N, C-alpha and C positions, 0 to 999 in steps of 0.2 A: 096735172103733175105738179107736186109741191116744188117751189124754185129752192135752190140752195139757201138763200138768204132766209127764207120763211122757216126752212129746216133748222137751221142755227138759232133762229129768234125762238123757235118752239123748244128746241133743247135747253138753251140758256135759262127759260122761264122755269125749267123742272131740275136746276142744278142741286136744290136740296135733297133730290131723290135720287138713288143709286141708277146709274145708267142702264138701260135694257137695250135688249136685242133690236127692239122697234127703234130705240133712239138712233142705234147704229146704223139700221136700215134708212132712216129718214135722212140722216146725214150723208150716207153714201148714195141716197136715190137708189136703191135696190130693194128688192123683198128680204121680207124676214128669213125666208127659206136660204136665199142666196148668202146671207150672213150666216146662217149656220153651216152650210157647206163649207164656206172659207175658213171660219174659225175653227171648226172640228176637224179640218182637213179631210173631208169625207172624198172617199176616191170614187172615180168613175162619173163626176160632173164635169161638163165643158163650160168652164167658167174662165174667160180670158184673164191673162197675167195682169192685166191693167185695172180690170175690175176687182181681181184679188187684191191688188195693191191699194185701191181706194178704200174698199171695206177694212182693212188692216189698219189703214190710216185714221179713218175715222174712229174705229175701235180704240186707237191708241190716243187720239185727242180726248175722247171721252172718258177715258180712264175705265172703259168696259173690260169686265172680266166673267167669262161663262160660269154659270153655276156648276160647281164641281159634281155635285150629284146627277144633274141632270145629264152632263156630259157623259159621266162615266156609264150610265146607263144607255146612252145612245150608242156607245161604242162597244156595249155589250159585254163589258168586263168588270172586275172589281175595282179597278182604278186604284190599286192600293200597293204602294212598295214597302216592305218592311225592312227597317234600318237597325241592326244589332249594335248596342253600344256594347264594348268588350270590357271584361273586368280588368283586361290588360289594355294600358292604353299610352301612347307617347304624349304626355302634357295633356292639352286641351284639344289635341288633333280630332280624334273621333267624334268630339261634339262639334266642333266647327265644320267638320266636313258633312256631319248630320244636318246642321242647320242650314248651310248654304244650300245642300240637296233638297231640303224641304221647300225652300223659295224656288228653286228651279223647277221642279217637279210641279208645284201648285200652278204656276204659268201654263203648264200643260194639261191641267185638269187631274193632276194625280196627287194622291194623299201620300205623305210618308207617315208610317206608323213605328214609332221607337219601341223598341225592345230592348231591356237590360239584360245581359247575359247572367244566367243563374246556375248552379252547380246540376240540375238535372234538367235544364232547358225546358221545362214544362211549358214555360210562358211562350217561348217561340213555336214549339210544336203545337199547341193550342192556337195560336195566331195563325200558322200555317192552314190548319185544319178550318177555322171558323172565318177568315178573311179572305181565304183563296187569292192570295198575292200574286200579281204578275212577276215578281223578283224580289230576291233578298238581297241586300246590300249591306256593306260594313267595311271597317278600316283593316279587320284581319279574318282570315277564313274561318268558317264554323268548324265545330268537332263532336265528335260523339254523336249523342241521340239529336240533336240539333240539326248536323249535316247529312244523318241517315234520314229525317222527316223531309229535308229539302229535296233530296235525291229522290225520293219514294215519290214526291209530288212532281217531279219534273220540273221543278221551277229553277231557273238560271240564278246563279250565286254571283256576285260581283263583289271583288275586294281589291284592296290595294296591291296585293301580290299576286293577282290572278293574271292569267294572259289578256283579259279584258281591259287592263289598264297597264300596258306594258311599259309606258314612260316611268311608272312608279315600281315595277316588278323587281327592280334590281336595288332598292333602297338598303337591303341588308349588305348587299356587295359595296355598295357606296361606302358605307358605315365603315365595315370590315376594312376597306382600303385606306380609308382616313387613318384608322387606328394604328394599323400594321405599319402602314408606310412613316407615321410619325414616331413610333417605338424604334423602328429600325434606323432610321435617321439619328437617333440617339445612342446607337449601338447595341440595342437588344436583339437579341436572337431567340433566346428561349422564352417563349409567352405562356400565359394561363389566363383561363377564363373563369370567371367566379358566378355561379348560380345563385339566385334567391332560394330559400326553402319553402315560399310559398307556391305550392303546386300549381294554383291557378294562374301564376304567372310564368310557369316554366316554358309554355309554348314561346313567349316573347323572348326567353333568354335563348332557347334554340334558333330562333330566327336570327339572332345578332351573332350567334358562335356559328351559324353556317357560314355567315360574310367574313368573319374572322379566319375561320379555317381555310376559305377561298384564297383570301389575301395571302395568308402564309404560306400555303403551297405555291402560289404563283411567284412568290420570292424564295422560294426553295428553302424554307425555316422549318424548324423539326416541329414535329406534331404538337398542337398546343394542350397542355395540360388543365384538366377540368376537375372543378370541385364545387361544392354547395356551400353556401354560408348562411347558419340560422341568423335570423334577424334580431335575436336578443345577443348576438354576438359569442354566444358559447361555442368553444372549439376554434374560433377565428385564429387566435395565437399559433394553436398547434398546426393549423393547416398552412397559414403564411411561413412558419418556420420550416415546414417539411419541403414547401416549394423552394425556399431559398436553398435549402440543403441539397436538391435536385438540381439547381442550376438556373431556377427560374428567375427572371431579373425584371419582369414587368407583368401586370395584370389589368385585363379589361374585363371589367364588370358587366352585368347584364342591365344595370341601371346605376344612377348616382348614388342612389340609397343602398344598393348593394355596396357600392364602392367605399361609403362610409364605414360599412361594417369590417371591409378589409382594412381600412386604415385604422380601425379600432383594434384590429388583430395584431397589426404591424407594432403599434403603441405597446400594446401588452406584452407582446414578444420581445421588447426591448430592440426592436429594430428601427431603422431610419427610413423614411420616404422623401425623396426617390432614391437615395444612394444605397439602400439595401433593396428596396423592391419599389418600382414605379407603378402607380395606379391610375387607370382611366376609368371615367364612366360614361354615359350616354343619356342625353337628354336635356343637361345643363339647367338643372333647377336652380333657383335663386340661391340656397345654401351652398352650392357647391363653391361659390367665390369665398365663403367664409370658414371652409372646413379647414382642417389642420394636417397637410398643408392645402392651400386652395387646390381644388381638384380640375384637373384637366378632363375636358369632355366634348361631346358632339352636340352640337344645336342644329335644330331643324329650321328650314325655310318654309314655316308653317302656311303661309298665304299661297306660296307657290304649288306647294302640295296640294291644297285645298282648291285652287284654281284647276289645276289638271286633273285631279280625282273627279271633280264634280262635272267637268266637260266631258270625261271619258266615259263615266257612268251614264250620263244623259245620252250620249252617243249608243254606247251598247245597250239602253233601253228602247232605242229606236226613237228618240226624239231630238227635235233640231238642237244644236248647240255650236257655239263657236270653238273652232279646232285652238287649243292653245298648245304650242309649243314651248317646252321650258326654255328659259334664257341661261340657266347654268344647273349645278348640282342642287339636290335639295337639302343637303346638309354641309356643314363647315365644322372645322376644328376650332376649339377655345382652348388654346394651351395654357396651363397654369403650372404652379410650383411642384405639383404631385407628379410629374414626368421630367 
């Protein structure tokens, strides 16, 4: 039987080569079959907890990673999770979640395939058909043809607003409460919501409006007025003038960019912000600090959102993950002169 010191010496002599399953077996003083059973979490094997710990420690010391293709074939599945990058996003949140999820899944022998959302969803539909993924994940829920394809294939869909990730399911409510509470504290009662005219961003606007309406109802405020603002600013002055005439004193836009269009409309109408109409955005982009006036907005705690999202997604997929309890809210108010 090879001694522990001899095994270590042999492995050190081969440092320039990528560690193999045989290297792990020699260092742990077990068979290669035992290494496979332990590292692939094969059920039905009577391997003691002590031996499992020794094997995992040997793999850690050597930096050994199972071959993804071989492992996925061994477990009888495609070993692929589709990650949908939406056309609507909150800053870099979607890509950050995808990047972190890629690393976490790779450690479990699963490949993350990025698919960018398109109008006809043909790439997502083709990927579901050709790759046979074990799940579809993303920051926002799928819609239309892509959703139909996922449901037809019986594949679980995991996203930030789903029941799978309850810790993040109420992000719209958190943002809505922050906005409405801030405006009510400043004496505003009649509120409005500004949509983008970009149809592909409509679902994101609906998401934020849902939270705003819930907060307004909870505070017994009148129904929220709603209208759409063209990206080129056309009609913005007319809309804000009508709102002011109807008694609206504050507007929450679906994004900082839409808030800029509202501010443009206020200036064109000869009105003042915030004296005649207060304005709030969401996402706190860099330009918000230098708008005229500087824009009040909502900032996201991206690191905490990503930590919780990746942990919950891994758990939902059935892979070991450290449970993370949020230390606080996922967003906070950035008050500036526009309110």
